[in-house]
Structure formats: C-alpha cells, structure tokens
C-alpha positions as CSV (number, residue, x, y, z in Angstrom):
1,M,12.4,5.6,-13.0
2,K,9.2,3.3,-12.4
3,K,9.7,1.3,-9.7
4,A,7.6,-1.7,-8.7
5,L,7.6,-3.7,-5.3
6,L,5.7,-7.4,-5.4
7,C,4.9,-8.1,-2.6
8,V,4.3,-12.1,-1.9
9,G,2.3,-13.6,1.1
10,N,-1.1,-14.6,3.4
11,E,-2.0,-12.7,5.8
12,L,-4.1,-15.7,7.7
13,R,-0.8,-17.3,7.5
14,G,1.2,-14.9,10.7
15,D,4.1,-14.0,9.5
16,D,3.6,-15.1,6.0
17,G,2.2,-12.1,5.7
18,V,5.2,-9.8,6.8
19,A,5.7,-8.5,2.9
20,I,1.7,-7.3,2.5
21,V,3.0,-5.2,5.7
22,V,6.0,-3.8,3.9
23,G,3.7,-3.5,1.1
24,R,1.2,-1.2,2.8
25,L,4.4,1.2,4.3
26,V,5.8,1.3,1.1
27,E,2.7,3.1,-0.1
28,E,2.7,5.2,2.7
29,H,6.6,5.9,2.9
30,L,7.8,6.0,-0.7
31,P,4.7,6.6,-3.3
32,E,7.1,7.3,-6.2
33,W,6.7,3.2,-5.9
34,R,3.8,1.0,-7.0
35,V,2.9,-1.4,-5.2
36,F,1.5,-5.0,-6.5
37,F,-0.1,-7.3,-4.2
38,G,0.6,-10.7,-5.1
39,Y,-0.7,-12.3,-1.9
40,D,-0.6,-16.5,-2.1
41,T,-0.9,-16.1,-6.7
42,P,1.8,-13.6,-7.2
43,E,1.7,-14.3,-10.7
44,N,-1.6,-13.0,-10.8
45,E,-0.1,-9.6,-11.1
46,F,2.4,-10.4,-14.1
47,G,0.0,-8.2,-16.7
48,S,-0.4,-6.2,-14.2
49,L,3.2,-5.4,-14.0
50,R,3.9,-5.9,-18.0
51,A,1.3,-2.6,-18.3
52,Y,3.5,-0.8,-16.3
53,E,6.8,-1.6,-17.7
54,P,8.4,-1.1,-14.4
55,D,12.6,0.0,-15.4
56,V,13.1,-2.2,-11.5
57,I,10.8,-4.8,-9.2
58,V,11.6,-5.6,-5.8
59,V,9.7,-9.1,-4.8
60,V,9.4,-8.7,-1.1
61,D,9.0,-12.2,0.1
62,A,8.8,-14.0,4.0
63,M,11.8,-16.9,4.1
64,S,13.1,-19.2,6.5
65,G,16.5,-21.2,6.9
66,F,17.9,-18.0,8.4
67,K,18.4,-15.9,11.8
68,E,14.9,-14.6,12.3
69,D,15.6,-11.6,12.1
70,K,17.9,-11.3,8.7
71,I,16.3,-8.8,6.0
72,E,18.3,-9.6,2.9
73,F,18.7,-8.8,-0.9
74,L,19.3,-12.1,-2.2
75,D,20.5,-12.8,-5.5
76,L,18.1,-15.9,-7.1
77,S,19.5,-15.9,-10.5
78,D,19.9,-19.5,-10.3
79,E,17.4,-21.6,-10.1
80,R,18.2,-24.4,-8.3
81,T,18.7,-22.1,-5.5
82,Y,15.9,-23.2,-3.1
83,I,14.0,-21.0,-0.4
84,Y,11.3,-22.4,1.2
85,S,7.9,-20.7,0.1
86,T,4.7,-21.6,1.1
87,H,3.6,-20.3,-1.8
88,N,2.4,-22.4,-5.3
89,I,5.2,-21.2,-7.7
90,P,9.2,-21.9,-6.6
91,T,10.6,-18.7,-5.3
92,P,13.2,-18.8,-7.6
93,I,10.9,-19.3,-11.0
94,L,8.7,-16.8,-10.0
95,M,11.9,-14.8,-10.2
96,S,12.7,-16.3,-13.5
97,C,9.6,-15.2,-15.1
98,L,9.3,-11.6,-13.7
99,R,12.9,-11.4,-15.2
100,E,11.4,-11.5,-18.2
101,I,9.1,-8.8,-17.9
102,C,12.2,-6.7,-15.9
103,T,15.9,-7.4,-16.5
104,K,16.5,-5.5,-12.7
105,T,14.9,-7.8,-10.7
106,I,15.8,-8.7,-7.2
107,F,14.8,-10.9,-4.0
108,L,14.3,-9.0,-1.1
109,G,13.8,-11.7,1.7
110,I,12.3,-11.3,5.4
111,C,13.5,-13.9,7.6
112,V,10.4,-14.9,9.5
113,L,10.1,-18.3,12.0
114,L,9.0,-21.5,10.4
115,E,6.5,-22.0,12.7
116,N,5.4,-18.9,12.5
117,V,3.8,-19.9,9.0
118,L,2.3,-23.1,9.5
119,H,-0.6,-22.5,10.9
120,F,-4.2,-20.1,10.7
121,S,-3.4,-17.4,12.4
122,E,-3.4,-13.4,11.7
123,G,-1.2,-11.0,12.7
124,L,2.2,-10.7,12.6
125,S,4.6,-11.5,15.9
126,E,6.6,-8.2,17.3
127,N,9.3,-9.9,15.7
128,A,7.9,-9.9,12.6
129,K,6.7,-6.1,12.9
130,T,9.8,-5.2,13.5
131,S,11.4,-6.9,10.5
132,A,8.5,-5.3,8.3
133,M,10.3,-1.8,9.8
134,K,13.9,-2.7,8.8
135,A,12.4,-4.3,5.4
136,L,11.0,-0.4,4.2
137,D,14.6,0.5,5.7
138,K,16.1,-1.7,3.1
139,V,13.7,-0.4,0.2
140,K,14.8,3.1,1.1
141,E,18.0,2.1,1.2
142,F,17.8,0.3,-2.3
143,D,15.5,3.6,-3.9
144,A,18.7,6.1,-2.5
145,M,21.0,3.8,-4.7
146,I,18.6,3.9,-8.1
147,E,18.1,7.2,-8.1
C-alpha cells in the first residue's frame, strides 16, 4: 500500500511548523510512508502526489480553536467546515482537491495556540513539541489500522 503524508506549515511562524516536525518524525520512524512537505503552499505538491499515486493521503497541519493539546483525525468532507489556516488555500478546499488525486484522504489536525502562530519566530513551543510526538503516535495507530 502506498501511503503519503502531506505536511502543511511554516517553520518561521512558531508552532505553525508543527506538521513539518511531524513529517520529519514520520520519515525517521515510518520509512514506508512517503512524506511531502507542502510548507505554506501545499498545492505545489499536487503534481508529485499525482505521480506517486498513493492509496491514502494524510494531511497534517496546525489548527486552532480547540484545546491546545488536541490531536485528531477530522472529517473535512463538508467544504463549508472552516478551520483556521495561515496558508493560502483553505483547508477544506485543499482536502477537496486532494480527494481528486486520492479518494482516501484524511486530515490530522494538531491544535496549537493561535498566539503561537501569528508572529515570526523559529522553533516550537514545548507543548507543540509534545504534540508532534503524539501526532506521530496517531499516524502509527492509523498505519496499523490500514495494514
């Protein structure tokens, strides 16, 4: 089974880079996954994802509006659902476009504090570092379920 992880985030905006850290962890601990780093413009990875032809895509990104340490797989199939994003393309529209590449596409949201993504700063808060490790565990659980 071909498994893809698309990481969305900006490492220069503090905790917004949490998904990029998750991508590096997945590369290290789950080598059977192919990681795509979309950074601020995940749509730039669409061509590479199409060429890879994955059986499943997990999109991981920071989100706000929930308890800070919440890490959940979310169904964003309703394009009217809104999740705060610091990126150019709203998350539900991104997911809709990705489902044209792979129908089995799911979103893994990592909740961070809004104030930790609004300013330019390098590095993750301690809470975001902990959340990145928990997100790796979620990907491992998902991996075990789909095998």
